[in-house]
MITORZA-375305 format. One line per 10 residues: number of its first residue (from 0); for each residue y negated, z, x of C-alpha. Coordinates in steps of 0.1 Angstrom, whole numbers, plus 5000, padded with zeros to 4 digits. Each point is the difference from the previous one (the first is absolute). Layout:
N
NUM> Y,Z,X | ...
REM end
This chain:
905
0> 2464,8173,6907 | 4990,5031,4981 | 4995,5037,5003 | 5023,5027,4987 | 4982,5019,4972 | 5010,5035,4988 | 4986,5022,4973 | 5007,5038,4999 | 4991,5018,4969 | 4987,5035,5007
10> 5018,5025,4978 | 5020,4972,4985 | 4969,4984,4986 | 4991,5031,4979 | 4966,5017,4999 | 4996,5036,5010 | 5012,4993,5035 | 4997,5026,5027 | 4993,5002,5037 | 5037,5002,5006
20> 5006,4968,4979 | 4974,4982,5019 | 5013,5009,5035 | 5035,4992,4989 | 4990,4965,4989 | 4981,4995,5032 | 5030,5010,5020 | 5021,4975,4980 | 4975,4972,5007 | 4999,5006,5037
30> 5037,5004,5001 | 5005,4966,4983 | 4977,4985,5026 | 5022,5014,5028 | 4972,5021,5016 | 5019,5032,5004 | 5017,5000,5035 | 5035,5011,5006 | 5024,5017,4976 | 4998,5034,4983
40> 5013,5032,5017 | 5006,5029,4976 | 5003,5037,5006 | 4975,5002,5028 | 4988,5036,5007 | 4962,4999,4999 | 4986,5035,5002 | 5011,5037,5002 | 4985,5022,4974 | 4994,5038,5003
50> 5014,5024,4974 | 4966,5002,4983 | 5000,4962,4995 | 4974,4993,5026 | 5004,4976,5029 | 4981,4988,5031 | 4999,4970,5021 | 5006,4999,5037 | 4977,5025,5017 | 4994,5020,4968
60> 5016,5033,4989 | 5012,5018,4969 | 5002,5038,5003 | 5026,5001,4973 | 5027,4983,5021 | 5008,5035,5014 | 5011,5009,4965 | 5030,4978,5006 | 5013,5019,5030 | 4993,5037,4992
70> 4966,5000,5017 | 5019,4998,5033 | 4981,4997,5034 | 5010,5003,5036 | 5005,5034,5015 | 4974,4993,5027 | 4971,4982,4985 | 4972,5013,5022 | 5002,4988,5036 | 4966,5011,5009
80> 4974,4980,5019 | 5004,4968,5019 | 5014,5001,5035 | 4999,4977,5030 | 5033,4987,5013 | 4997,4990,5036 | 5022,4976,5020 | 4998,4992,5037 | 5005,4962,5004 | 5016,4988,5032
90> 5009,4965,5009 | 5035,4996,5014 | 5022,5031,5005 | 4981,5032,5005 | 5008,5018,5033 | 5026,5027,4995 | 5022,5024,5019 | 5035,4988,5009 | 5022,5030,5005 | 5032,4999,5021
100> 5024,5028,5006 | 5021,5000,5032 | 5033,5015,4989 | 5014,5000,5035 | 5005,4983,5033 | 5030,4994,5023 | 4986,4985,5032 | 5006,4965,4986 | 4982,4999,4967 | 4976,5019,4979
110> 5014,5007,4965 | 4970,4995,4976 | 4994,5001,4962 | 4970,4989,4981 | 4982,4972,4982 | 4977,4975,5016 | 4980,4971,4984 | 5030,4979,4993 | 5032,5021,5003 | 5016,5034,4996
120> 5023,5015,5026 | 5026,5027,4998 | 5012,5014,5033 | 4995,4966,5016 | 5004,4994,5037 | 4968,4990,5017 | 4987,4982,4969 | 4973,4973,5003 | 4970,5014,4981 | 4973,4978,4984
130> 4965,5014,4992 | 4965,4985,4994 | 4968,5003,5021 | 4984,5033,4990 | 5032,5017,4989 | 5009,5033,5017 | 5037,5003,5011 | 5013,5035,5006 | 5033,5011,5015 | 5013,5035,4992
140> 5022,5007,5030 | 5005,5037,4994 | 5037,4995,4995 | 5002,4990,5037 | 4991,5035,5011 | 4979,4987,5028 | 5026,4976,5013 | 4995,4962,5003 | 4961,5001,5001 | 4986,4969,4983
150> 4971,4979,5012 | 4982,4970,4984 | 4998,4972,5026 | 4987,4964,5003 | 5033,4987,5014 | 5035,5011,5009 | 4994,5026,5027 | 4963,4992,5001 | 4969,5020,4996 | 4991,5021,4970
160> 4978,4983,4974 | 4963,5006,5003 | 4968,4991,4981 | 5011,5018,4980 | 5025,5022,5017 | 5029,5016,4981 | 4999,5038,4995 | 5027,5025,5006 | 5021,4979,5023 | 5030,5020,5012
170> 4995,5026,4973 | 5016,5007,4966 | 4974,4979,4983 | 4989,4966,5013 | 4973,4980,4982 | 4985,4966,5005 | 4973,4980,4981 | 4998,4964,5014 | 4968,4980,4996 | 5014,4966,5010
180> 5031,4980,4993 | 5029,4999,5025 | 5034,5013,5009 | 5002,5035,5014 | 5029,5023,5009 | 5012,5035,4994 | 5022,5011,5030 | 5015,5030,5016 | 4984,5010,5033 | 5032,5016,5015
190> 5014,4980,5029 | 5032,4983,4990 | 4991,5002,4963 | 4979,4968,5000 | 5024,4985,4973 | 4985,5024,4975 | 4974,4975,4990 | 4988,4982,4969 | 4971,4977,4990 | 4969,5006,4980
200> 4987,4967,4987 | 4964,5002,4989 | 4986,4972,4978 | 4972,4992,4976 | 5009,4998,4963 | 5002,4964,4989 | 4992,5006,4964 | 4964,5005,4988 | 5007,5018,4967 | 4980,5030,4989
210> 5013,5035,5003 | 4984,5024,4976 | 5002,5037,5008 | 4991,5023,4972 | 4980,5031,5008 | 5008,5030,4977 | 4978,5031,5000 | 4967,4986,5011 | 4976,5026,5014 | 5022,5026,4985
220> 5020,5031,5008 | 5037,5002,5007 | 5018,5016,4970 | 4989,5037,5002 | 5007,5014,4966 | 5032,5005,4980 | 5010,4991,4975 | 4969,4979,4991 | 5000,4978,5031 | 5035,5005,5012
230> 5031,5012,4981 | 5021,5019,5025 | 5028,5004,4975 | 5004,4962,4996 | 4986,4990,5034 | 4975,4978,4981 | 4965,4991,5013 | 4976,4998,4970 | 4966,4999,5017 | 4994,4963,5002
240> 4999,4982,4965 | 5007,4963,4998 | 5013,5002,5036 | 5013,4964,5000 | 5031,5008,5020 | 5036,4989,4994 | 5034,5014,5008 | 5010,4991,5035 | 4964,4996,5013 | 4997,5013,5036
250> 4968,5021,5003 | 4986,5023,5026 | 4988,5035,4989 | 4967,5009,5016 | 5000,4974,5027 | 4989,5013,5034 | 4998,5037,4988 | 5019,5025,5022 | 4990,5034,4985 | 5030,5015,4983
260> 4978,5019,4974 | 5000,4967,4981 | 5038,4999,4999 | 5017,5001,4966 | 5025,5026,5012 | 5024,4996,5029 | 5014,4967,4988 | 4968,4979,4999 | 4976,5002,5030 | 4967,4981,5004
270> 5003,4965,5015 | 5035,4996,4986 | 5015,4967,4989 | 5016,5004,4966 | 5012,4979,4971 | 4988,5001,4964 | 5020,5008,4969 | 4978,4989,4971 | 5002,5024,4970 | 4973,4983,4978
280> 4965,4986,5002 | 4985,5033,5012 | 5028,5019,5018 | 5024,4994,5029 | 5025,5017,5023 | 5008,4993,5036 | 5032,4993,5019 | 5010,4999,5037 | 5013,4964,4998 | 4999,4969,4979
290> 5037,5006,4990 | 4992,5035,4989 | 4970,4987,4980 | 5022,4975,4983 | 5026,5027,4992 | 4973,5025,4988 | 5007,5025,5027 | 4966,5017,5005 | 4986,5021,5028 | 5000,5037,4991
300> 4963,5009,4999 | 4997,5037,5006 | 4963,5007,5004 | 4965,4987,4993 | 4975,4989,5026 | 4968,5017,5011 | 4968,4988,4983 | 4980,5005,5031 | 4994,4963,5005 | 4996,4968,4981
310> 5016,4969,5014 | 4988,4964,4999 | 5036,4992,4988 | 5029,5022,4991 | 5027,4974,4997 | 4999,4964,5013 | 5027,4973,4998 | 5015,4991,5033 | 5023,4970,5004 | 5033,5005,5017
320> 5015,4966,4994 | 4987,4964,5002 | 5002,4998,4962 | 4981,5033,4993 | 4968,4995,4980 | 4998,4962,5005 | 4977,4985,4973 | 5010,5028,4976 | 4993,4999,4963 | 4977,5029,4994
330> 4993,5018,4967 | 4966,5013,4988 | 4991,5015,4967 | 4971,4988,4978 | 4968,5017,5012 | 5011,5009,5035 | 4986,4984,5030 | 5017,4981,5028 | 4987,5001,5036 | 5014,4977,5027
340> 4992,5009,5036 | 5002,4967,5019 | 5012,5010,5034 | 4975,4991,5028 | 5028,4983,5019 | 5007,4976,4972 | 4989,4964,5004 | 4992,4990,4964 | 4978,5010,4971 | 5017,5018,4971
350> 4991,4993,4964 | 5012,5006,4964 | 5008,4972,4975 | 5011,4998,4964 | 5023,4979,4980 | 5013,4980,5029 | 5030,5004,5024 | 4980,4993,5032 | 4965,5001,5014 | 4975,4979,4979
360> 4964,5005,5008 | 4991,4991,4964 | 5023,5028,4986 | 4987,5029,5020 | 4996,5033,4980 | 4962,4999,4998 | 4973,5010,4975 | 4964,4989,5006 | 5008,4995,5037 | 4971,4984,5019
370> 5023,4975,5016 | 5029,4994,4977 | 4985,5008,4965 | 5025,5010,4973 | 5037,4996,4993 | 5006,4989,4974 | 4967,4982,5000 | 4992,5008,4963 | 5006,5038,5003 | 4964,5007,5010
380> 4995,5031,4979 | 5029,5024,5001 | 4992,5037,4995 | 5010,5023,5029 | 5009,4972,5023 | 4987,5000,5035 | 5002,4976,5029 | 5025,5009,5028 | 4985,5011,5033 | 5006,4976,5028
390> 5020,4974,4980 | 5003,4979,5032 | 5009,5029,5022 | 4998,4994,5037 | 5023,5020,5024 | 4987,5035,5005 | 4985,5003,4965 | 5012,5014,4967 | 5004,4981,4967 | 4996,5022,4969
400> 5009,4989,4964 | 4994,5021,4969 | 5026,4989,4974 | 4981,5012,4970 | 4995,4973,4974 | 5028,4978,5014 | 5030,4991,4978 | 5034,5014,5009 | 5024,4977,5019 | 5020,4977,4978
410> 5026,4974,5009 | 5004,4986,4965 | 4975,4978,4982 | 4982,5016,4971 | 5016,4976,4976 | 5026,4972,5003 | 4987,4967,5013 | 5006,4984,4967 | 4971,5020,4985 | 4978,5004,5030
420> 4968,4980,5002 | 5005,4970,5022 | 4968,5009,5019 | 5017,5031,5013 | 5031,4983,5013 | 5000,4994,5038 | 4969,5022,5005 | 5007,5032,5020 | 5004,5030,4978 | 4987,4983,4969
430> 5034,5000,4983 | 4999,5038,4999 | 5019,5006,5032 | 4982,5024,5024 | 5008,5001,5037 | 4982,5017,5029 | 5007,4995,5037 | 4987,5011,5034 | 5001,4972,5025 | 4988,4986,5033
440> 4973,4973,4997 | 5018,4979,5027 | 5036,5011,5004 | 5020,4989,4970 | 5029,5024,5006 | 4979,5031,5001 | 4997,5010,4963 | 5015,5023,4974 | 4998,5009,4963 | 4979,5027,4985
450> 5014,5013,4967 | 4974,5015,4977 | 5016,5024,4976 | 4987,5019,4969 | 4987,5035,5005 | 4984,5031,4985 | 4973,5003,5026 | 4966,5012,4989 | 4983,4966,5000 | 4986,4977,4973
460> 5012,4967,4986 | 4979,4969,4994 | 4996,4982,4967 | 4997,4965,5015 | 5036,4998,5013 | 5032,5017,4988 | 5007,5024,5028 | 5017,5027,4980 | 5034,5011,5011 | 5032,4988,4983
470> 5037,5000,5002 | 5023,4972,4992 | 5031,5000,4977 | 5022,4973,4987 | 5016,5005,4966 | 5035,4986,5004 | 5012,4971,4978 | 5020,5012,4970 | 5017,4980,4973 | 4979,4970,4992
480> 4968,5012,5016 | 4990,4992,5036 | 4990,5024,5027 | 4963,5010,4999 | 4978,5010,5029 | 4976,5028,4994 | 4973,5020,5019 | 4993,5036,4992 | 4965,5010,5009 | 4989,5036,5005
490> 4966,5018,4999 | 4988,5013,5034 | 4994,5034,5016 | 5006,5031,4979 | 5016,4979,4973 | 5029,4977,5007 | 5009,4994,4964 | 5010,4965,4988 | 4969,4979,4995 | 5015,4967,4990
500> 5032,4980,5000 | 4996,4962,5006 | 5022,4970,4998 | 5005,4976,5030 | 5027,4976,4991 | 5008,4976,4972 | 5027,5016,4980 | 5020,4983,4973 | 5022,5011,4971 | 4981,5032,4994
510> 4989,5014,4967 | 4971,5023,4991 | 5008,5037,5005 | 5031,4995,5022 | 5014,5033,5013 | 5002,5008,5037 | 4991,5028,5024 | 4982,4999,5034 | 5014,5026,5023 | 4971,5023,5011
520> 5012,5005,5035 | 4998,4962,5007 | 4964,4997,4989 | 4982,5029,5017 | 5011,5027,4976 | 5028,5026,4996 | 5036,4993,4991 | 5009,5004,4963 | 4968,5018,4989 | 4979,4972,5013
530> 5021,4972,4983 | 4978,4976,4980 | 5014,4993,4965 | 4996,4966,4983 | 5010,4991,4964 | 4981,5000,4967 | 4964,5011,5005 | 5000,5037,4992 | 4970,5024,5006 | 5006,5034,5013
540> 5010,5025,4972 | 4970,5022,5007 | 4973,5003,5026 | 5015,5004,5035 | 5035,4997,4988 | 5005,4970,5023 | 5030,4989,4979 | 4988,4966,4990 | 5015,4965,5006 | 4983,4970,5015
550> 5009,4965,4990 | 5003,4963,5011 | 4984,4972,4979 | 5012,4965,5004 | 4986,4965,4994 | 5011,4964,5000 | 4988,4975,5026 | 4998,4969,4978 | 5005,4964,5009 | 5009,4968,4982
560> 4989,5006,4964 | 4985,5034,5007 | 4969,5013,5016 | 5004,5017,5034 | 4986,5031,4983 | 4990,5005,4964 | 4984,5030,4984 | 5023,5018,4975 | 4971,4999,4975 | 4988,4965,5008
570> 4967,5010,5018 | 5006,4981,5032 | 5025,4978,5019 | 5006,4987,5035 | 5010,4964,5006 | 5018,4992,5033 | 4995,4963,5007 | 5020,4983,5028 | 4979,4971,5011 | 5020,4992,5032
580> 5029,5020,5011 | 4998,4987,5035 | 4965,5014,5006 | 4988,5034,5011 | 4976,5002,4971 | 5022,4980,4977 | 4998,5026,4971 | 4969,5011,4980 | 4999,5029,4977 | 4977,4998,4969
590> 4991,5030,4978 | 4992,4994,4963 | 4983,5028,4981 | 4995,4997,4962 | 4970,5016,4982 | 4991,4997,4963 | 5005,5015,4966 | 5003,4991,4964 | 4962,4998,4999 | 4991,4986,5034
600> 5009,4969,5019 | 5030,5001,5022 | 4995,4991,5036 | 5023,4994,5030 | 4988,5013,5033 | 5015,4986,5032 | 5003,5011,5036 | 5022,4989,5029 | 5014,5009,5034 | 5027,4994,5025
610> 5021,5030,4990 | 5005,5025,4973 | 5011,5037,5005 | 5021,5014,4972 | 5019,5026,5018 | 4987,5036,4996 | 4978,4989,4971 | 5007,5007,4963 | 4997,4963,4995 | 5020,4988,4970
620> 5006,5035,4988 | 4963,5007,4996 | 4989,5003,4964 | 4963,4994,5009 | 4982,4970,4985 | 4968,5005,5020 | 4999,4991,5036 | 5015,5025,5025 | 5013,4999,5035 | 5033,5015,4988
630> 5009,4965,4988 | 5004,4987,5036 | 4980,4987,5029 | 4992,4967,5018 | 5011,5003,5036 | 4988,4986,5033 | 4968,5003,5019 | 4968,5008,4982 | 4975,4971,5002 | 5028,4975,5008
640> 5031,5003,4977 | 4985,5023,4974 | 4968,5013,4988 | 4994,5037,5002 | 5014,5007,4965 | 5030,4994,4978 | 5000,4989,4964 | 4964,5006,4987 | 4978,4993,4970 | 4974,4981,5020
650> 5022,4969,5008 | 5000,4963,4993 | 5003,4997,4962 | 5011,4975,4974 | 4996,5004,4962 | 5032,4995,4980 | 4989,5005,4964 | 4972,5002,4975 | 4979,5031,5001 | 5001,5004,4962
660> 5032,5018,4989 | 5021,4980,5025 | 5034,5015,4990 | 4994,4988,4964 | 5007,4964,5012 | 5032,4986,5015 | 5000,4993,5037 | 5019,4974,5020 | 5004,4993,5037 | 5003,4963,5008
670> 5012,4986,5033 | 4999,4965,5014 | 5021,4995,5031 | 5001,4969,5022 | 5033,4983,5005 | 5016,4983,5030 | 4991,4980,5019 | 4967,5018,4995 | 4995,5036,5011 | 5022,5021,4978
680> 4983,5031,5012 | 4968,4990,4982 | 4995,5012,4964 | 4972,5007,4976 | 5001,5032,4981 | 4980,5004,4968 | 4995,5029,4976 | 4992,4989,4964 | 4995,5016,4967 | 5004,4985,4965
690> 4969,5009,4981 | 4995,4985,4965 | 5029,4975,5007 | 4982,4987,5031 | 5013,5004,5036 | 4973,5016,5020 | 5004,4999,5038 | 4991,5028,5022 | 5009,5006,5037 | 5014,4968,5014
700> 5009,5000,5036 | 5025,4991,5028 | 5012,5025,5026 | 5002,4984,5034 | 5037,5001,5009 | 5023,4980,5022 | 4999,4983,5034 | 4978,4971,4989 | 4967,5017,5008 | 4981,4998,5032
710> 5001,4962,5006 | 5004,5007,5037 | 4969,5023,5001 | 5017,5033,4999 | 5035,5013,5008 | 5018,5028,4982 | 5012,5013,5033 | 4965,5012,5006 | 4983,5004,4966 | 5013,5007,4965
720> 4994,4979,4968 | 4983,5018,4972 | 4979,4984,4973 | 4998,4986,4965 | 4981,4972,4985 | 4985,5005,4965 | 4994,4971,4976 | 4971,5010,4978 | 4983,4980,4973 | 4962,5004,4997
730> 4980,4978,4976 | 5008,4964,5013 | 5015,5007,5034 | 5032,5015,5014 | 4996,5024,5028 | 5027,5002,5027 | 4994,5033,5017 | 5022,5012,5028 | 5000,5038,5005 | 5012,5024,5026
740> 5014,5028,4978 | 4988,5034,5011 | 4978,5030,4998 | 4963,4995,4993 | 4979,5030,5009 | 4979,5013,4971 | 5012,4969,4980 | 4977,4979,5021 | 5009,4971,5023 | 4982,5014,5030
750> 5030,5021,5013 | 5031,4979,4995 | 5029,4985,5020 | 4978,4974,5016 | 4974,5024,5014 | 4990,4997,5036 | 4994,5016,5024 | 5035,5011,4992 | 5002,5035,4986 | 5025,5021,4980
760> 4993,4979,4969 | 5007,4967,5016 | 5034,4982,5000 | 4996,4978,5031 | 5036,4990,5003 | 4998,4983,4966 | 5001,4962,5007 | 4970,4995,4978 | 4979,5024,5020 | 4996,4970,5024
770> 4981,4981,4972 | 4982,5027,4981 | 4990,5024,5028 | 4964,5011,4998 | 4974,5027,5000 | 4989,5022,4972 | 4992,4970,4978 | 5036,4986,5002 | 5021,4997,4969 | 5037,5005,4995
780> 5002,4964,4986 | 4989,4964,5004 | 4997,4977,4970 | 4997,4963,4990 | 4983,4987,4967 | 5017,4970,4985 | 4975,4986,4975 | 5002,4973,4974 | 4976,4972,5011 | 5003,4978,4970
790> 4964,5000,4989 | 4995,5034,5016 | 4982,5011,5031 | 5024,5012,5027 | 4974,5022,5017 | 5018,5019,5027 | 5035,4994,4987 | 5026,4976,5013 | 4995,4965,4987 | 5030,4981,4987
800> 5001,4963,5002 | 4996,4983,4966 | 4993,4963,4990 | 4998,4985,4966 | 4987,4964,4997 | 4992,5005,4963 | 4973,5025,5010 | 4993,4989,5036 | 4977,4972,4986 | 4964,4992,4996
810> 4983,4972,4979 | 5034,4985,4993 | 5012,4998,5036 | 5027,5025,5010 | 5020,5009,5031 | 5032,4980,5001 | 5028,5016,4980 | 5022,4999,5030 | 4980,5029,5014 | 5009,5022,4971
820> 5015,5033,5012 | 5011,5029,4978 | 5030,5019,5013 | 5014,5035,5004 | 4989,5015,5034 | 5029,5010,5022 | 5005,5017,5033 | 4974,5026,4992 | 4991,5024,5029 | 5001,5037,4993
830> 4965,5000,5014 | 4978,4973,5013 | 4981,5028,5018 | 5030,5008,5022 | 5002,4975,5029 | 5026,4991,5010 | 5013,5004,4965 | 5031,5022,5001 | 5017,4987,4969 | 4998,4973,4973
840> 5013,5004,4965 | 5032,4980,4993 | 4992,4966,4984 | 5014,5011,4966 | 4970,5022,4996 | 4968,4980,4994 | 4964,5001,4988 | 4987,4976,4973 | 4965,4997,4987 | 4998,4992,4963
850> 4974,4987,4976 | 5017,4993,4966 | 4992,4998,4963 | 4997,5015,4975 | 4975,5026,5012 | 5019,5030,4987 | 5031,4993,5021 | 5015,5031,5016 | 5023,5003,5030 | 5026,5028,5001
860> 5028,5010,5024 | 5030,4980,4990 | 4981,4970,4987 | 5013,4966,5012 | 4980,4974,5019 | 5017,4966,5002 | 4990,4976,5027 | 5029,4977,4994 | 5034,5001,4986 | 5014,5012,5033
870> 4971,5022,5010 | 4993,5029,4976 | 4983,5033,5008 | 4996,5034,4983 | 4968,5019,5000 | 5000,5032,5020 | 4963,5007,5001 | 4971,4982,4983 | 4962,5003,5006 | 4981,4980,4973
880> 4972,4999,4976 | 5001,4986,4965 | 4974,4980,4981 | 4985,4983,5030 | 4982,4967,5002 | 5023,4977,5019 | 4996,4967,5018 | 5000,4983,4966 | 4967,5017,4992 | 5013,5015,4968
890> 4988,5036,4995 | 5026,5027,4996 | 5028,4974,5002 | 5016,5010,5033 | 5020,5029,5014 | 4995,5000,5037 | 5014,5019,5030 | 5027,5005,5026 | 5037,5006,4996 | 5025,5016,5023
900> 5034,4984,4992 | 5037,5002,5009 | 5021,4969,4998 | 5029,5003,4975 | 5013,4964,5000
REM end
């Protein structure tokens, strides 16, 4: 058995190598080892760039984006102050008035038209009418001209109903409001006309849905001024912004009011049932019927109302059919408030939840609630956010929610699942979808959706969450390029110009600076003049010309022989390792950051996490060589999946070169990979330089990859694998040090991935947190000393068994030669300090202590150690001292130490 060795010459073995040469060679080395997951995808749009060349990540803004659409903004960008939108919440069907018109009578039948709870009638003979308890049924008998007087009776020919009694029996208008279920009868009282009879069946609604009835014009006047509040030329009511009504909605104008001074002319009297024609968000017209509303036939409004009185409500929705206002989806704009009046007759508590389809007590919309805490639990400090009033609202109380600081509703995930952090998947709302509902705490059918929309209301926006308003647009596929999902963000009140354009899908086949146009009217702006231009980045021609062009920049998602992401100038790279495709946390992302110069040692700084965000970052198009968040970001939950930072200077570090004019010496990257049946995911990576013809080793390490780690102790469905083991030579011992790569605050080890109690600098979902967790004295590593013990004290180091009968003797008597033991040490644990040990090195990687003559013997990477003709090793790392006094007692005659070897034969 033997390992597979490879040598990559940086810059083809020449001196004067650069950062880019070094990163390219490292990419080749890891590609040869099969560490890059997947295959490469090219032409992936990564970020949108404003005409001035600037860009911003999600939640940021670049004022110059408006230069790409003529400085366009919405016509109405000042909606004024926040308002409260009030809904009456009723369980089951709200009582209503069932109106019947008696068209005639012939001594045998009443001829009746109208609509009850289940059916509509047109000139029907003695129809059977169905209503609910609490409804009021009225009969308009004026067409009978006093003939065929109608009575409401308990039976055929029986007594009139009582408790309550009907009103107007025998007159032109008969009315009855039953309070209990049963079958009642309308019947002609004229002798011989008893056949003019029909049933009124009164029942209790069997459904327990919610009915939400919107109140419009709260504590307000009826429209009393033209044309500001009512436009009599167009019959448009303009007095109630963000009215929340839709075409066809039945509403009652000034319910209960009888004074005609509040009429809107002769065609609309107070207490009239009318139907809405929605003009837009702030304006509506009225119709006499649902059919007229659908056809746009509005009531001719001929006058304004008196302003002598304010009303608790000017318009209120009033259901006419069983299906009216049942669990409706309601709309609210960012910054407005919602008030739900839980009817005293209701039987269940009302609440609000987020990011779920049905009631979930753990998903209530709460913020520092004394009973329910916070949702999400980690959003404990969000500016302008307040806790709803009466979040578990009992019947007879009101629930009030201020939507300020909440993200707008969204049905699509922020990014495709292929690039979302696995910790977000399956957790309500964490994938970027945002859903809000009102619901009963006990009745699963009583619920509806609240759609939170962007606005230009005079309220503030938090910095802790991205609550800014946006509009979605999908660039169609064209030629060889795929479609691309974008979001256009706009600044708030008194502005409305484009703030940012962000990418929300993985496109393919794109090139930098592709040309396309986003129609302005589809993204909150104006048609044509508000179109957003994309192409080659072009600044505006002069200040406020607004004639610039924005651009798209693309990247490659590498795999196979390529890094997942690699800096265009070689400063950094991202490795996507697939350890186990069947596991939730089967992939680990490593960042590598190179620092150094022609006069200072080159170092490799490493961090890791469960996901890497490249979308809406400059990423590979960035030309910076010093750390910057524009490169990308680790994703997931702070303290668990990621530390509270991205690529940083203060990270786990390895030295790659000499500190004295390093680029003046050739550099190589050597790799040693285990072969089957041993773990082929295991490899040793070593950076070396050739200085004065000698191979000088520097950083020598193994990145922990594959499914062989854990040894039954941890499972990648629950934690992720991230670590590396360094093989370092120091005097006469080899150190095996296993690190958790990560950020070290102030370059100390006191704030690192293993810190507990867990804080934003911890990384508690890392598998090795279970071993290395600790307080402020905890390190980001554990280590083992492997020390030569041939005539050397082992001190604290690991003692390796050695027997030699030549020297294990005294006064001519020796230990039997059969006891002699001098062999390479195999099955080396990555750390003896991690129990149970999560991994053992494959057997082709061994440790061997040495004591050999002559005293000036040196050991270099690539040297051969022969145990037998069939067992030959190559030196990877050597820790030794020359000119030592060995067991033979001869001064300066021995070279002694420890070797880390890879088997070649």
